[in-house]
C-alpha positions as CSV (number, residue, x, y, z in Angstrom):
1,M,125.7,110.8,93.4
2,R,127.3,108.2,91.5
3,K,127.0,105.8,94.4
4,L,123.5,106.7,95.4
5,L,121.9,105.6,91.9
6,D,124.5,101.8,92.7
7,R,122.6,101.8,95.5
8,Y,119.2,101.5,94.2
9,F,119.8,100.0,91.0
10,K,121.9,98.0,91.5
11,D,121.0,93.7,90.7
12,L,118.5,95.7,88.9
13,P,117.4,95.3,85.1
14,S,118.8,98.4,83.0
15,E,114.8,98.8,81.9
16,V,113.8,99.9,86.0
17,A,116.1,102.6,85.4
18,V,114.7,103.9,82.4
19,L,111.5,103.1,84.1
20,T,112.4,105.3,86.8
21,A,113.2,108.4,85.3
22,V,110.6,108.5,82.9
23,A,108.1,108.0,86.7
24,F,109.9,111.2,87.7
25,C,110.2,113.1,85.1
26,V,105.4,112.5,84.6
27,A,105.6,113.3,88.3
28,L,107.9,117.0,87.7
29,G,105.9,117.9,85.5
30,F,102.1,117.0,87.4
31,G,103.8,118.5,90.3
32,I,104.3,121.7,88.4
33,V,100.4,122.2,87.1
34,A,97.6,120.2,89.4
35,P,97.7,122.8,91.9
36,I,97.0,125.1,88.9
37,I,94.4,123.4,87.2
38,P,91.7,124.8,88.7
39,V,92.2,128.5,89.4
40,F,92.9,128.8,85.7
41,A,90.1,126.1,84.6
42,Q,88.4,129.4,86.7
43,T,89.6,131.6,84.5
44,F,86.2,130.9,82.8
45,E,83.7,132.3,85.0
46,V,82.7,128.9,86.0
47,S,81.2,127.6,89.5
48,A,84.5,126.0,92.3
49,L,82.4,122.6,91.5
50,A,83.0,122.5,87.3
51,A,86.9,124.3,87.6
52,S,87.1,120.6,90.3
53,S,85.9,117.9,87.4
54,V,88.7,118.6,85.8
55,I,89.9,117.3,87.5
56,S,88.1,114.3,87.9
57,V,87.6,114.1,84.2
58,F,91.8,113.0,84.0
59,A,90.5,110.5,87.1
60,L,87.7,109.3,85.4
61,M,89.1,108.5,82.7
62,R,92.1,107.3,83.9
63,F,90.3,104.1,85.5
64,V,87.5,103.9,82.5
65,S,90.4,103.3,80.4
66,A,92.7,101.6,82.0
67,A,90.9,98.7,80.9
68,P,90.9,99.1,77.6
69,S,95.4,100.2,77.8
70,G,96.0,96.6,79.3
71,W,94.1,95.1,75.8
72,L,96.0,97.4,74.0
73,V,100.0,96.4,76.3
74,N,98.9,91.9,75.2
75,K,98.8,93.5,72.1
76,F,101.5,95.5,70.5
77,G,103.5,95.3,73.6
78,E,104.7,97.1,76.5
79,R,107.1,100.0,74.6
80,S,105.0,101.3,72.3
81,V,101.1,101.4,74.4
82,L,103.9,103.6,76.5
83,W,105.3,106.3,74.5
84,I,102.1,106.5,72.8
85,G,100.6,106.7,75.6
86,L,102.2,109.9,77.7
87,S,102.7,111.4,74.0
88,I,98.9,111.6,74.3
89,V,99.8,113.7,77.9
90,A,102.1,116.0,76.1
91,I,99.7,117.1,73.5
92,S,96.6,117.1,74.5
93,S,98.6,119.2,77.7
94,A,100.3,121.6,75.3
95,L,96.4,122.1,73.9
96,A,94.5,122.8,77.5
97,G,97.4,125.6,77.4
98,F,96.1,126.9,74.5
99,S,92.1,126.1,75.5
100,Q,89.9,129.4,74.8
101,T,87.0,128.4,76.1
102,F,86.3,125.0,79.7
103,E,85.2,122.7,77.3
104,Q,87.7,122.5,75.3
105,L,90.1,122.3,78.7
106,I,87.5,120.0,80.4
107,I,87.8,117.4,76.8
108,L,91.4,117.6,76.4
109,R,92.4,116.6,80.4
110,G,90.3,113.6,80.0
111,I,91.9,113.0,76.6
112,G,94.8,112.9,78.6
113,G,93.6,111.0,81.6
114,T,93.5,107.8,78.3
115,G,97.6,108.2,78.0
116,S,97.7,108.8,81.3
117,A,96.3,105.3,81.6
118,M,98.2,103.7,79.3
119,F,101.0,104.7,80.1
120,T,101.0,104.1,83.9
121,V,99.6,100.1,82.9
122,S,102.3,98.9,80.1
123,S,104.6,100.5,82.7
124,M,103.8,98.7,85.3
125,S,103.5,95.2,83.2
126,L,106.6,95.9,81.6
127,L,108.9,96.8,85.3
128,L,107.1,93.3,87.1
129,R,107.5,91.6,84.0
130,T,111.4,92.0,83.4
131,V,112.1,91.7,86.6
132,D,112.3,88.8,89.3
133,G,110.7,88.1,92.1
134,A,114.3,88.3,93.6
135,H,114.1,91.9,93.0
136,R,110.5,92.3,92.5
137,G,109.8,94.0,95.7
138,R,112.5,96.7,95.0
139,A,112.3,97.4,91.5
140,A,108.6,98.5,92.5
141,S,109.7,100.5,95.8
142,T,112.4,102.3,93.1
143,Y,109.6,102.7,90.6
144,Q,107.1,104.1,93.2
145,G,110.3,106.4,94.4
146,G,110.0,107.6,91.1
147,F,107.1,109.5,91.4
148,L,108.0,110.6,94.6
149,F,111.2,112.2,94.0
150,G,109.6,114.6,90.9
151,G,106.0,114.4,93.2
152,L,108.3,116.6,95.4
153,A,110.4,118.9,92.6
154,G,107.7,119.8,91.1
155,P,106.1,122.0,93.7
156,A,108.9,124.0,93.8
157,V,109.3,124.8,89.9
158,G,105.4,125.7,89.6
159,G,106.4,128.9,92.1
160,L,108.8,130.1,89.2
161,V,106.8,128.9,86.4
162,V,102.9,129.9,87.3
163,G,104.9,133.4,88.0
164,L,105.4,133.8,83.9
165,S,101.4,133.5,83.7
166,I,99.1,131.0,84.3
167,R,99.1,128.6,80.9
168,A,103.0,128.1,81.3
169,P,102.7,124.9,83.4
170,F,100.4,123.5,80.8
171,F,103.5,124.2,78.8
172,V,106.4,122.7,80.3
173,Y,104.4,120.2,81.2
174,A,104.2,119.3,78.4
175,A,107.8,119.2,78.0
176,T,108.9,116.7,80.8
177,L,106.3,114.6,78.9
178,S,107.8,114.3,76.2
179,L,111.0,114.1,77.7
180,A,109.6,111.1,79.6
181,A,108.1,109.5,75.8
182,L,111.1,109.8,74.0
183,T,113.1,108.1,76.9
184,A,111.0,104.9,76.7
185,Y,111.2,105.4,73.0
186,F,115.4,105.5,72.9
187,A,116.3,103.8,76.2
188,L,114.0,100.9,75.8
189,P,114.9,97.5,73.2
190,K,112.9,98.7,70.4
191,G,110.6,95.6,69.9
192,L,110.5,94.8,74.0
193,G,107.0,93.4,74.6
194,H,106.4,93.1,71.5
195,P,104.0,89.2,71.0
196,T,106.3,89.2,68.0
197,K,108.5,91.0,67.3
198,D,110.4,90.5,70.7
199,T,113.5,87.5,69.9
200,T,115.5,88.0,73.2
201,E,113.5,87.3,75.4
202,S,114.0,83.8,77.7
203,A,111.2,81.3,77.0
204,E,109.5,82.6,79.9
205,L,109.1,85.8,79.1
206,Q,107.1,84.4,75.5
207,E,104.6,82.0,77.3
208,P,101.3,83.4,76.7
209,A,99.5,86.1,77.8
210,M,98.1,85.4,82.1
211,A,93.6,86.3,81.3
212,L,92.5,88.3,84.1
213,R,89.3,85.1,85.5
214,T,93.3,83.3,85.7
215,A,94.7,85.8,88.9
216,L,90.8,86.5,90.0
217,K,91.7,82.4,91.3
218,F,94.1,83.2,93.2
219,R,93.2,85.2,96.9
220,A,96.5,86.8,96.9
221,Y,95.9,88.7,93.8
222,W,91.9,90.1,96.1
223,T,94.0,91.2,98.4
224,A,96.9,93.1,96.5
225,L,93.2,94.5,94.7
226,V,91.5,95.4,97.7
227,V,94.7,97.1,99.3
228,N,94.6,99.4,96.5
229,L,91.8,99.9,96.5
230,S,91.8,101.0,100.7
231,N,95.2,102.7,100.2
232,G,93.8,105.5,97.1
233,M,90.7,105.7,99.9
234,T,92.1,106.2,102.1
235,S,96.1,107.5,102.1
236,F,95.1,109.5,99.1
237,G,91.2,110.6,99.1
238,L,91.2,111.3,102.2
239,R,94.2,112.8,102.7
240,S,93.9,115.0,99.7
241,A,90.5,116.0,99.8
242,L,89.8,116.3,104.2
243,I,92.5,116.5,105.7
244,P,93.4,120.4,104.5
245,L,90.1,121.5,105.4
246,F,90.2,119.3,109.1
247,V,93.8,121.1,110.1
248,V,91.7,125.2,108.7
249,S,88.5,124.3,110.2
250,V,89.7,122.1,113.3
251,L,93.0,122.3,113.8
252,Q,93.2,126.9,113.5
253,K,96.4,126.6,111.7
254,S,96.9,128.2,107.9
255,P,97.1,125.7,104.3
256,A,101.2,125.9,104.7
257,T,100.2,123.7,107.9
258,S,99.0,120.4,105.5
259,S,101.3,121.7,103.4
260,Y,103.9,120.7,106.5
261,G,102.3,117.3,106.8
262,F,101.9,116.3,103.2
263,L,106.2,116.6,103.3
264,A,106.6,114.8,106.3
265,T,104.6,112.0,104.5
266,S,107.1,111.8,101.5
267,V,110.2,112.8,103.6
268,V,109.8,109.7,106.0
269,Q,108.3,107.6,103.0
270,A,111.6,108.8,100.5
271,S,114.0,107.4,104.1
272,L,111.8,104.3,103.7
273,L,111.2,102.6,100.3
274,L,114.3,101.3,99.8
275,P,114.7,99.6,102.9
276,A,110.8,98.3,102.4
277,G,111.5,96.4,99.0
278,R,114.7,94.6,100.0
279,M,112.5,93.9,102.9
280,T,109.5,92.9,100.9
281,D,111.8,90.4,98.4
282,T,113.7,88.8,101.4
283,K,111.0,88.1,104.5
284,G,108.0,87.9,101.7
285,R,105.8,90.8,100.5
286,K,102.3,89.0,103.0
287,P,105.4,90.4,106.0
288,S,105.2,94.4,104.9
289,M,101.4,94.2,103.6
290,I,100.7,94.0,106.6
291,I,103.3,96.1,108.3
292,G,101.7,98.9,105.6
293,T,98.2,98.4,106.3
294,V,98.8,98.5,110.2
295,F,101.2,101.7,109.5
296,L,97.8,102.9,108.1
297,V,95.6,101.7,111.0
298,V,98.0,104.2,113.8
299,S,97.6,107.1,110.8
300,M,93.4,106.6,110.8
301,L,93.4,105.9,114.9
302,C,95.6,109.7,115.5
303,L,93.5,111.5,113.5
304,V,89.9,109.7,115.0
305,A,91.2,110.0,118.6
306,S,93.2,112.9,118.0
307,E,92.4,116.2,117.6
308,T,95.0,118.0,117.7
309,L,98.2,119.4,115.8
310,L,100.6,117.1,117.2
311,G,98.1,113.5,116.7
312,F,97.6,115.7,112.6
313,Y,101.5,115.0,112.8
314,A,101.8,111.1,114.1
315,A,98.9,110.6,111.7
316,M,101.2,112.1,107.7
317,V,104.2,109.9,109.7
318,A,102.2,106.6,110.2
319,M,100.9,107.3,106.8
320,G,104.9,107.3,105.1
321,V,105.5,104.2,106.8
322,S,102.5,102.8,104.9
323,A,102.9,104.4,101.7
324,A,106.3,102.9,102.1
325,F,105.3,99.3,102.3
326,L,102.5,99.6,100.1
327,G,104.4,101.0,97.4
328,G,106.4,98.5,96.0
329,A,104.5,95.1,98.4
330,P,101.2,95.0,96.7
331,S,102.9,95.3,93.2
332,A,104.8,93.0,93.4
333,V,102.1,90.7,94.2
334,V,100.5,90.8,91.4
335,G,104.8,90.7,89.8
336,D,104.3,87.0,91.5
337,I,101.4,85.9,90.0
338,V,101.7,86.9,86.2
339,D,104.9,84.5,86.6
340,G,107.3,86.8,83.5
341,R,103.8,86.8,81.2
342,K,102.2,89.5,79.8
343,G,99.1,90.4,81.7
344,G,97.9,93.9,81.1
345,P,94.4,93.4,82.0
346,V,95.9,91.4,85.4
347,V,98.3,94.4,85.5
348,A,96.1,96.9,84.5
349,T,92.6,96.0,86.6
350,Y,94.8,96.3,89.8
351,Q,96.0,100.0,88.5
352,M,92.3,100.8,88.4
353,M,91.5,99.6,92.0
354,S,94.0,102.6,93.1
355,D,91.2,104.7,91.1
356,L,88.4,104.2,91.9
357,G,89.4,104.8,95.6
358,I,90.6,107.7,95.0
359,I,87.4,108.4,93.0
360,V,85.3,107.2,95.4
361,G,87.1,107.8,99.4
362,P,86.9,111.8,98.0
363,L,82.8,111.1,97.8
364,L,82.2,109.3,101.3
365,F,84.2,111.2,103.5
366,G,83.2,114.2,102.1
367,Y,79.7,113.1,102.6
368,L,80.4,112.1,105.4
369,A,81.7,116.3,106.7
370,D,78.4,117.4,105.0
371,S,75.7,114.9,106.3
372,T,76.9,114.5,109.8
373,G,78.6,118.1,110.8
374,G,82.5,117.5,111.4
375,F,85.1,115.7,110.8
376,A,84.8,112.7,113.5
377,W,82.7,110.3,111.7
378,P,84.5,110.6,107.9
379,F,88.2,109.8,110.2
380,I,86.6,106.6,111.6
381,A,84.9,105.6,108.0
382,S,88.5,105.2,107.0
383,L,89.9,103.8,110.0
384,I,86.9,101.2,109.2
385,V,88.2,100.6,105.7
386,A,91.6,100.3,106.6
387,S,91.6,97.7,110.1
388,A,88.7,95.9,108.0
389,T,92.2,95.4,104.5
390,S,94.4,94.5,107.6
391,V,92.4,92.2,108.3
392,L,91.9,90.9,105.1
393,V,96.4,91.0,104.6
394,M,96.7,88.4,108.0
395,F,94.6,85.9,105.9
396,M,96.4,86.5,102.9
397,P,99.3,83.3,101.4
398,E,103.0,84.8,100.8
399,T,103.0,84.2,96.9
400,R,107.2,85.3,97.3
401,K,108.9,81.9,96.3
402,P,111.7,80.4,97.9
403,K,113.8,80.1,95.5
404,A,113.8,84.5,94.8
405,V,115.8,84.1,98.5
406,E,117.8,81.4,97.1
407,N,118.9,84.5,94.4
408,L,119.5,87.1,95.8
409,A,121.9,85.4,98.1
410,A,123.7,83.2,95.9
């Protein structure tokens, strides 16, 4: 275990290990509670649409709270916003477990979405700001690994927890979030990222914050935004909303087959995260993003061209390769542009694109499925989105600085 940790965190600042541990705790708890949220909502005798809205309101509040969270990061520092955001999600989740009405549940999940936005924006901002360009890709991939491994462990634990009570997962989720908040509060240096209290940072880290309008002048930043939007629509939105239905209605397989496919995606992604991060640092952000978007195209092609079990698993494997390379490279581009400065709104806008994709993707692809009576057009639409994104990436400028490679080799 020690050798494995050394392999992942060698040459990375201690903040990366802390943020990865926080991400694991958050994803572990979410993996426990997520599957039972709609089921719990239906205990209040509401429709399936209303039960699904409990999930949507969390994503919606994450989206609308991202921009204010970016402002808070610049105003009060990443560390403060990070642990306060986690505390908000923890408290709201515990209270959700005590909900007596559907209205209470949906309000509390909305509040949790606000805290989640504070956490994601501040943690990514801190990660990109404290890691130098020579290690930025690997740091982002390692951080994503925390979410991935926590997400894999969550459902396994959740099966045991829900057996106790349908409300129990909310309290376990609150406990893992509290652990994450305490880790952030005590393990991250006090004053870290605060505009006036942080006296240990280098002069580079104390440069004025980067304004969003400045970042929007960079074509590479626009490309990173589009990649995150496209990834949210296809890799997350399409996969979660339509692929399970496709497996049952077209492939005539049990829901367990979907779970096996998702597991294949996660295993492939986990095995490639570290090599993908290293490639992002040594070969450049652009090559990694090209690989990621091309494999996203391949995964959509498999779904369009072959309505077979083999085509389904091929799509899931290709999606795992794509997720590994797109998990760190676009984030590294944003880090290169911010270049050690505070950039709360810049990071927040980048994060918002993924949430927007997760909101819009299922609605768009679901509408196409309903209006055409099949899955061909939703898959074709997702293929068009992925292909257009891949072409855009091929023409983006490289943001990795040559000195990053020299430092890495030194």
